[in-house]
C-alpha positions as a LaTeX table, in Angstrom:
\begin{tabular}{lrrr}
\hline
Residue & $x$ (\AA) & $y$ (\AA) & $z$ (\AA) \\
\hline
Unk1 & $-16.50$ & $-89.70$ & $-2.81$ \\
Unk2 & $-16.89$ & $-86.25$ & $-4.37$ \\
Unk3 & $-16.92$ & $-85.93$ & $-8.13$ \\
Unk4 & $-15.48$ & $-82.42$ & $-8.26$ \\
Unk5 & $-12.74$ & $-80.71$ & $-6.29$ \\
Unk6 & $-11.58$ & $-77.10$ & $-6.28$ \\
Unk7 & $-8.18$ & $-76.00$ & $-5.00$ \\
Unk8 & $-7.82$ & $-72.64$ & $-3.31$ \\
Unk9 & $-11.49$ & $-72.93$ & $-2.49$ \\
Unk10 & $-11.58$ & $-70.15$ & 0.09 \\
Unk11 & $-9.98$ & $-67.67$ & $-2.30$ \\
Unk12 & $-12.07$ & $-65.11$ & $-4.12$ \\
Unk13 & $-12.32$ & $-67.19$ & $-7.31$ \\
Unk14 & $-12.55$ & $-70.62$ & $-5.70$ \\
Unk15 & $-15.40$ & $-69.65$ & $-3.41$ \\
Unk16 & $-17.34$ & $-68.29$ & $-6.39$ \\
Unk17 & $-16.75$ & $-71.49$ & $-8.36$ \\
Unk18 & $-18.16$ & $-73.65$ & $-5.57$ \\
Unk19 & $-21.09$ & $-71.29$ & $-5.18$ \\
Unk20 & $-21.77$ & $-71.55$ & $-8.89$ \\
Unk21 & $-21.65$ & $-75.36$ & $-8.79$ \\
Unk22 & $-24.15$ & $-75.42$ & $-5.94$ \\
Unk23 & $-26.40$ & $-72.82$ & $-7.55$ \\
Unk24 & $-26.56$ & $-74.80$ & $-10.79$ \\
Unk25 & $-27.69$ & $-77.95$ & $-9.02$ \\
Unk26 & $-24.54$ & $-79.92$ & $-8.31$ \\
Unk27 & $-25.16$ & $-81.74$ & $-5.01$ \\
Unk28 & $-22.91$ & $-80.55$ & $-2.20$ \\
Unk29 & $-21.91$ & $-84.15$ & $-1.50$ \\
Unk30 & $-20.26$ & $-84.24$ & $-4.93$ \\
Unk31 & $-17.98$ & $-81.26$ & $-4.20$ \\
Unk32 & $-14.73$ & $-81.10$ & $-2.25$ \\
Unk33 & $-13.16$ & $-77.80$ & $-1.25$ \\
Unk34 & $-9.38$ & $-78.10$ & $-0.99$ \\
Unk35 & $-8.18$ & $-75.41$ & 1.38 \\
Unk36 & $-5.13$ & $-74.38$ & 3.35 \\
Unk37 & $-7.13$ & $-73.29$ & 6.40 \\
Unk38 & $-10.31$ & $-75.30$ & 7.07 \\
Unk39 & $-11.47$ & $-72.76$ & 9.64 \\
Unk40 & $-12.00$ & $-70.34$ & 6.76 \\
Unk41 & $-14.34$ & $-72.78$ & 5.03 \\
Unk42 & $-17.01$ & $-73.19$ & 7.69 \\
Unk43 & $-19.61$ & $-71.57$ & 5.44 \\
Unk44 & $-18.87$ & $-74.13$ & 2.71 \\
Unk45 & $-19.02$ & $-76.98$ & 5.21 \\
Unk46 & $-22.37$ & $-75.67$ & 6.42 \\
Unk47 & $-23.68$ & $-76.08$ & 2.88 \\
Unk48 & $-22.58$ & $-79.72$ & 2.85 \\
Unk49 & $-19.35$ & $-79.36$ & 0.89 \\
Unk50 & $-16.56$ & $-81.71$ & 1.96 \\
Unk51 & $-13.54$ & $-79.79$ & 3.27 \\
Unk52 & $-10.11$ & $-81.26$ & 2.58 \\
Unk53 & $-6.98$ & $-79.62$ & 3.91 \\
Unk54 & $-3.94$ & $-79.33$ & 1.64 \\
Unk55 & $-1.40$ & $-76.77$ & 0.61 \\
Unk56 & 0.50 & $-76.34$ & $-2.63$ \\
Unk57 & 3.73 & $-75.96$ & $-0.65$ \\
Unk58 & 3.47 & $-79.36$ & 1.06 \\
Unk59 & 3.14 & $-82.08$ & $-1.60$ \\
Unk60 & 2.52 & $-84.71$ & 1.08 \\
Unk61 & $-0.92$ & $-83.18$ & 1.75 \\
Unk62 & $-2.08$ & $-83.39$ & $-1.86$ \\
Unk63 & $-2.69$ & $-87.12$ & $-2.53$ \\
Unk64 & $-5.32$ & $-87.33$ & 0.19 \\
Unk65 & $-6.92$ & $-84.12$ & $-0.98$ \\
Unk66 & $-7.51$ & $-85.38$ & $-4.51$ \\
Unk67 & $-8.22$ & $-89.04$ & $-3.69$ \\
Unk68 & $-11.36$ & $-90.31$ & $-5.40$ \\
Unk69 & $-11.94$ & $-87.07$ & $-7.30$ \\
Unk70 & $-12.94$ & $-87.38$ & $-10.95$ \\
Unk71 & $-12.50$ & $-83.74$ & $-11.99$ \\
Unk72 & $-10.16$ & $-81.25$ & $-10.38$ \\
Unk73 & $-9.98$ & $-77.49$ & $-10.79$ \\
Unk74 & $-6.45$ & $-76.28$ & $-10.18$ \\
Unk75 & $-6.65$ & $-72.56$ & $-9.47$ \\
Unk76 & $-3.21$ & $-71.11$ & $-10.08$ \\
Unk77 & $-1.15$ & $-70.13$ & $-7.06$ \\
Unk78 & $-0.75$ & $-66.51$ & $-6.07$ \\
Unk79 & 2.98 & $-66.42$ & $-5.32$ \\
Unk80 & 5.11 & $-65.51$ & $-8.36$ \\
Unk81 & 8.27 & $-67.55$ & $-8.59$ \\
Unk82 & 6.76 & $-70.55$ & $-6.80$ \\
Unk83 & 3.86 & $-71.44$ & $-9.07$ \\
Unk84 & 5.58 & $-74.00$ & $-11.30$ \\
Unk85 & 6.67 & $-76.18$ & $-8.37$ \\
Unk86 & 3.29 & $-75.76$ & $-6.68$ \\
Unk87 & 1.31 & $-76.63$ & $-9.79$ \\
Unk88 & 3.56 & $-79.57$ & $-10.62$ \\
Unk89 & 2.89 & $-81.04$ & $-7.18$ \\
Unk90 & $-0.87$ & $-80.85$ & $-7.75$ \\
Unk91 & $-0.60$ & $-82.31$ & $-11.27$ \\
Unk92 & 1.53 & $-85.20$ & $-10.02$ \\
Unk93 & $-0.92$ & $-85.95$ & $-7.21$ \\
Unk94 & $-3.86$ & $-85.82$ & $-9.62$ \\
Unk95 & $-2.17$ & $-88.18$ & $-12.06$ \\
Unk96 & $-1.33$ & $-90.71$ & $-9.35$ \\
Unk97 & $-4.87$ & $-90.49$ & $-7.94$ \\
Unk98 & $-6.43$ & $-91.25$ & $-11.31$ \\
Unk99 & $-8.20$ & $-87.92$ & $-11.74$ \\
Unk100 & $-10.04$ & $-88.09$ & $-15.05$ \\
Unk101 & $-9.71$ & $-84.41$ & $-16.02$ \\
Unk102 & $-7.80$ & $-81.47$ & $-14.60$ \\
Unk103 & $-8.94$ & $-77.92$ & $-15.31$ \\
Unk104 & $-6.31$ & $-75.20$ & $-14.93$ \\
Unk105 & $-6.66$ & $-71.41$ & $-14.74$ \\
Unk106 & $-4.00$ & $-69.93$ & $-17.00$ \\
Unk107 & $-3.59$ & $-66.55$ & $-18.73$ \\
Unk108 & $-4.79$ & $-65.28$ & $-22.09$ \\
Unk109 & $-2.48$ & $-66.20$ & $-24.99$ \\
Unk110 & $-0.18$ & $-68.03$ & $-22.58$ \\
Unk111 & 1.78 & $-69.62$ & $-25.40$ \\
Unk112 & 2.71 & $-66.34$ & $-27.12$ \\
Unk113 & 2.31 & $-63.40$ & $-24.75$ \\
Unk114 & 5.18 & $-61.37$ & $-23.31$ \\
Unk115 & 3.10 & $-60.61$ & $-20.21$ \\
Unk116 & 5.43 & $-60.91$ & $-17.19$ \\
Unk117 & 2.95 & $-63.21$ & $-15.46$ \\
Unk118 & 2.82 & $-65.66$ & $-18.34$ \\
Unk119 & 6.01 & $-67.70$ & $-18.06$ \\
Unk120 & 4.85 & $-69.78$ & $-15.09$ \\
Unk121 & 1.47 & $-70.38$ & $-16.71$ \\
Unk122 & 3.17 & $-71.42$ & $-19.94$ \\
Unk123 & 5.44 & $-73.80$ & $-18.03$ \\
Unk124 & 2.46 & $-75.26$ & $-16.17$ \\
Unk125 & 0.61 & $-75.85$ & $-19.43$ \\
Unk126 & 3.66 & $-77.70$ & $-20.77$ \\
Unk127 & 3.90 & $-79.85$ & $-17.64$ \\
Unk128 & 0.20 & $-80.60$ & $-17.84$ \\
Unk129 & 0.49 & $-81.59$ & $-21.51$ \\
Unk130 & 3.35 & $-83.95$ & $-20.67$ \\
Unk131 & 1.51 & $-85.50$ & $-17.71$ \\
Unk132 & $-0.88$ & $-87.57$ & $-19.78$ \\
Unk133 & $-3.86$ & $-86.20$ & $-17.84$ \\
Unk134 & $-6.89$ & $-85.15$ & $-19.86$ \\
Unk135 & $-7.10$ & $-81.44$ & $-19.25$ \\
Unk136 & $-8.89$ & $-78.19$ & $-19.94$ \\
Unk137 & $-6.97$ & $-74.92$ & $-19.88$ \\
Unk138 & $-8.88$ & $-71.76$ & $-19.05$ \\
Unk139 & $-6.77$ & $-68.87$ & $-20.33$ \\
Unk140 & $-8.29$ & $-65.96$ & $-18.45$ \\
Unk141 & $-7.75$ & $-62.35$ & $-19.42$ \\
Unk142 & $-7.79$ & $-59.66$ & $-16.72$ \\
Unk143 & $-10.38$ & $-59.40$ & $-14.00$ \\
Unk144 & $-12.58$ & $-56.33$ & $-14.29$ \\
Unk145 & $-11.95$ & $-56.05$ & $-10.54$ \\
Unk146 & $-8.33$ & $-55.15$ & $-11.34$ \\
Unk147 & $-9.89$ & $-51.78$ & $-12.20$ \\
Unk148 & $-13.09$ & $-51.54$ & $-10.19$ \\
Unk149 & $-11.15$ & $-52.27$ & $-6.98$ \\
Unk150 & $-9.32$ & $-49.01$ & $-7.72$ \\
Unk151 & $-12.54$ & $-47.01$ & $-7.96$ \\
Unk152 & $-11.91$ & $-45.02$ & $-4.74$ \\
Unk153 & $-8.51$ & $-43.95$ & $-6.08$ \\
Unk154 & $-9.96$ & $-43.01$ & $-9.47$ \\
Unk155 & $-12.59$ & $-40.85$ & $-7.80$ \\
Unk156 & $-10.11$ & $-39.26$ & $-5.41$ \\
Unk157 & $-7.57$ & $-38.33$ & $-8.09$ \\
Unk158 & $-9.89$ & $-37.92$ & $-11.07$ \\
Unk159 & $-7.35$ & $-39.85$ & $-13.13$ \\
Unk160 & $-6.71$ & $-43.34$ & $-14.44$ \\
Unk161 & $-3.03$ & $-43.75$ & $-15.23$ \\
Unk162 & $-1.99$ & $-46.20$ & $-17.90$ \\
Unk163 & 0.57 & $-47.19$ & $-20.50$ \\
Unk164 & $-1.72$ & $-49.13$ & $-22.81$ \\
Unk165 & $-1.25$ & $-47.03$ & $-25.95$ \\
Unk166 & $-4.99$ & $-46.86$ & $-26.45$ \\
Unk167 & $-5.32$ & $-50.61$ & $-26.86$ \\
Unk168 & $-8.11$ & $-52.65$ & $-25.34$ \\
Unk169 & $-8.32$ & $-55.24$ & $-22.59$ \\
Unk170 & $-10.89$ & $-58.03$ & $-22.66$ \\
Unk171 & $-11.58$ & $-58.00$ & $-18.93$ \\
Unk172 & $-14.41$ & $-59.92$ & $-17.30$ \\
Unk173 & $-15.62$ & $-60.14$ & $-13.74$ \\
Unk174 & $-14.36$ & $-62.76$ & $-11.34$ \\
Unk175 & $-17.90$ & $-64.15$ & $-11.22$ \\
Unk176 & $-17.85$ & $-64.58$ & $-15.00$ \\
Unk177 & $-14.61$ & $-66.55$ & $-14.87$ \\
Unk178 & $-15.95$ & $-68.59$ & $-11.96$ \\
Unk179 & $-19.03$ & $-69.49$ & $-13.97$ \\
Unk180 & $-16.78$ & $-70.57$ & $-16.83$ \\
Unk181 & $-14.68$ & $-72.72$ & $-14.51$ \\
Unk182 & $-17.78$ & $-74.38$ & $-13.08$ \\
Unk183 & $-19.04$ & $-75.07$ & $-16.59$ \\
Unk184 & $-15.69$ & $-76.54$ & $-17.60$ \\
Unk185 & $-15.73$ & $-78.80$ & $-14.55$ \\
Unk186 & $-19.14$ & $-80.24$ & $-15.33$ \\
Unk187 & $-19.19$ & $-80.43$ & $-19.13$ \\
Unk188 & $-18.22$ & $-83.49$ & $-21.12$ \\
Unk189 & $-15.11$ & $-82.92$ & $-23.24$ \\
Unk190 & $-13.12$ & $-85.10$ & $-25.61$ \\
Unk191 & $-9.36$ & $-84.79$ & $-25.49$ \\
Unk192 & $-7.53$ & $-81.71$ & $-24.28$ \\
Unk193 & $-9.16$ & $-78.31$ & $-24.64$ \\
Unk194 & $-7.92$ & $-74.71$ & $-24.45$ \\
Unk195 & $-10.34$ & $-71.83$ & $-23.96$ \\
Unk196 & $-9.27$ & $-68.21$ & $-24.52$ \\
Unk197 & $-11.50$ & $-66.29$ & $-22.12$ \\
Unk198 & $-12.27$ & $-62.59$ & $-22.00$ \\
Unk199 & $-15.19$ & $-60.22$ & $-21.78$ \\
Unk200 & $-16.24$ & $-57.32$ & $-23.97$ \\
Unk201 & $-13.07$ & $-55.32$ & $-24.60$ \\
Unk202 & $-12.63$ & $-51.71$ & $-23.53$ \\
Unk203 & $-9.92$ & $-49.06$ & $-23.65$ \\
Unk204 & $-8.86$ & $-47.06$ & $-20.62$ \\
Unk205 & $-10.57$ & $-44.04$ & $-22.19$ \\
Unk206 & $-13.78$ & $-46.08$ & $-22.21$ \\
Unk207 & $-13.12$ & $-47.18$ & $-18.63$ \\
Unk208 & $-12.75$ & $-43.55$ & $-17.54$ \\
Unk209 & $-15.93$ & $-42.59$ & $-19.40$ \\
Unk210 & $-17.86$ & $-45.44$ & $-17.77$ \\
Unk211 & $-16.63$ & $-44.47$ & $-14.29$ \\
Unk212 & $-17.65$ & $-40.87$ & $-14.98$ \\
Unk213 & $-21.10$ & $-41.89$ & $-16.20$ \\
Unk214 & $-21.84$ & $-44.26$ & $-13.32$ \\
Unk215 & $-20.51$ & $-42.10$ & $-10.49$ \\
Unk216 & $-21.14$ & $-38.57$ & $-11.75$ \\
Unk217 & $-17.52$ & $-37.70$ & $-10.94$ \\
Unk218 & $-15.33$ & $-36.75$ & $-13.88$ \\
Unk219 & $-12.47$ & $-39.18$ & $-14.33$ \\
Unk220 & $-10.04$ & $-38.99$ & $-17.24$ \\
Unk221 & $-7.47$ & $-41.40$ & $-18.59$ \\
Unk222 & $-3.87$ & $-40.24$ & $-18.77$ \\
Unk223 & $-1.81$ & $-42.42$ & $-21.09$ \\
Unk224 & 1.99 & $-42.42$ & $-21.08$ \\
Unk225 & 4.93 & $-44.64$ & $-21.91$ \\
Unk226 & 5.67 & $-47.65$ & $-19.75$ \\
Unk227 & 8.86 & $-45.99$ & $-18.52$ \\
Unk228 & 7.00 & $-42.82$ & $-17.55$ \\
Unk229 & 4.30 & $-44.84$ & $-15.81$ \\
Unk230 & 6.91 & $-46.68$ & $-13.78$ \\
Unk231 & 8.53 & $-43.40$ & $-12.77$ \\
Unk232 & 5.17 & $-41.90$ & $-11.83$ \\
Unk233 & 4.26 & $-44.91$ & $-9.70$ \\
Unk234 & 7.57 & $-44.62$ & $-7.88$ \\
Unk235 & 6.79 & $-41.00$ & $-7.00$ \\
Unk236 & 3.58 & $-42.12$ & $-5.26$ \\
Unk237 & 5.33 & $-44.73$ & $-3.16$ \\
Unk238 & 5.81 & $-47.94$ & $-5.13$ \\
Unk239 & 9.26 & $-49.50$ & $-5.07$ \\
Unk240 & 11.09 & $-49.64$ & $-8.40$ \\
Unk241 & 10.50 & $-53.36$ & $-8.91$ \\
Unk242 & 6.76 & $-53.18$ & $-8.33$ \\
Unk243 & 6.40 & $-50.03$ & $-10.42$ \\
Unk244 & 8.24 & $-51.63$ & $-13.31$ \\
Unk245 & 6.14 & $-54.77$ & $-13.02$ \\
Unk246 & 2.86 & $-52.81$ & $-13.15$ \\
Unk247 & 4.11 & $-50.84$ & $-16.14$ \\
Unk248 & 5.08 & $-54.08$ & $-17.90$ \\
Unk249 & 1.56 & $-55.40$ & $-17.42$ \\
Unk250 & 0.17 & $-52.30$ & $-19.13$ \\
Unk251 & 2.74 & $-52.67$ & $-21.90$ \\
Unk252 & 1.34 & $-56.15$ & $-22.51$ \\
Unk253 & $-2.06$ & $-54.54$ & $-23.07$ \\
Unk254 & $-0.43$ & $-52.02$ & $-25.44$ \\
Unk255 & 0.87 & $-54.96$ & $-27.45$ \\
Unk256 & $-2.66$ & $-56.37$ & $-27.76$ \\
Unk257 & $-1.91$ & $-59.39$ & $-25.60$ \\
Unk258 & $-4.89$ & $-59.06$ & $-23.25$ \\
Unk259 & $-7.59$ & $-58.64$ & $-25.87$ \\
Unk260 & $-9.39$ & $-61.46$ & $-27.62$ \\
Unk261 & $-12.22$ & $-61.81$ & $-30.10$ \\
Unk262 & $-12.92$ & $-65.34$ & $-28.86$ \\
Unk263 & $-16.47$ & $-66.01$ & $-27.71$ \\
Unk264 & $-15.38$ & $-68.91$ & $-25.50$ \\
Unk265 & $-16.42$ & $-67.15$ & $-22.30$ \\
Unk266 & $-19.96$ & $-66.36$ & $-23.38$ \\
Unk267 & $-20.39$ & $-69.85$ & $-24.82$ \\
Unk268 & $-19.23$ & $-71.50$ & $-21.60$ \\
Unk269 & $-21.42$ & $-69.40$ & $-19.31$ \\
Unk270 & $-24.41$ & $-69.25$ & $-21.64$ \\
Unk271 & $-24.74$ & $-65.47$ & $-21.58$ \\
Unk272 & $-22.77$ & $-62.31$ & $-22.42$ \\
Unk273 & $-20.06$ & $-61.26$ & $-20.00$ \\
Unk274 & $-20.99$ & $-58.73$ & $-17.32$ \\
Unk275 & $-21.11$ & $-55.20$ & $-18.81$ \\
Unk276 & $-18.44$ & $-52.79$ & $-17.58$ \\
Unk277 & $-21.03$ & $-50.30$ & $-16.32$ \\
Unk278 & $-22.70$ & $-53.02$ & $-14.22$ \\
Unk279 & $-19.35$ & $-54.02$ & $-12.70$ \\
Unk280 & $-18.65$ & $-50.40$ & $-11.77$ \\
Unk281 & $-22.10$ & $-50.03$ & $-10.21$ \\
Unk282 & $-21.52$ & $-53.16$ & $-8.15$ \\
Unk283 & $-18.13$ & $-51.92$ & $-6.98$ \\
Unk284 & $-19.58$ & $-48.56$ & $-6.03$ \\
Unk285 & $-22.34$ & $-50.23$ & $-4.04$ \\
\hline
\end{tabular}
């Protein structure tokens, strides 16, 4: 039976977590990849990882997927409005299967933030606390890829739009968070643990300057109110709901809710987080 299991294992984070486990010496036979579509996991199977099919939306598939597993990484679902039910199903299956520790990917400052994504994470943390399962909560700040994935747009328009009020965001790369998740899966912990995870913080002005320096194309940051950002995003094609949601995320940054001075990430991964300039270079390549 595998020791470790990762849900959402063919997603961008899950695949990196399994790669990190393998690269740090965990035998493939000790890892199970829990996936919705096994045909997307042939590369993992080729490395000796056990593939188990399950989906968050069908609780009947979950007991078999977590059977015999000692430590389970629950990567949060990607469908807002459905996450609490999905996560509860996994937690219930893990508890009944006797999983020794469940690791959950949450959001920075989940217990206090006004971030519009936080309520389902906060509810999941509460359900996990009430479950009796030993658990580790990884409260991740933003992915640096939230910004580097927009590099073509930044270079085309010469502008980074934002409503952050000059505040910072402690973003880190997906690979950094994956390394932290792999470390949390394999380390010995006593009791329940919460890690506040984030990389070296930067402002959007600093992001624009880094993009300019790396690419040689001048990019500037244009800051505005959340309401003005929402209106601007509507003019370029976003529907009102999506535009308002994006603006609300930036407003959370303006309130200081996505910045942390915690060194939990660097301690877990045993190195500093990936520098912003390096992440931009990788995205450009």
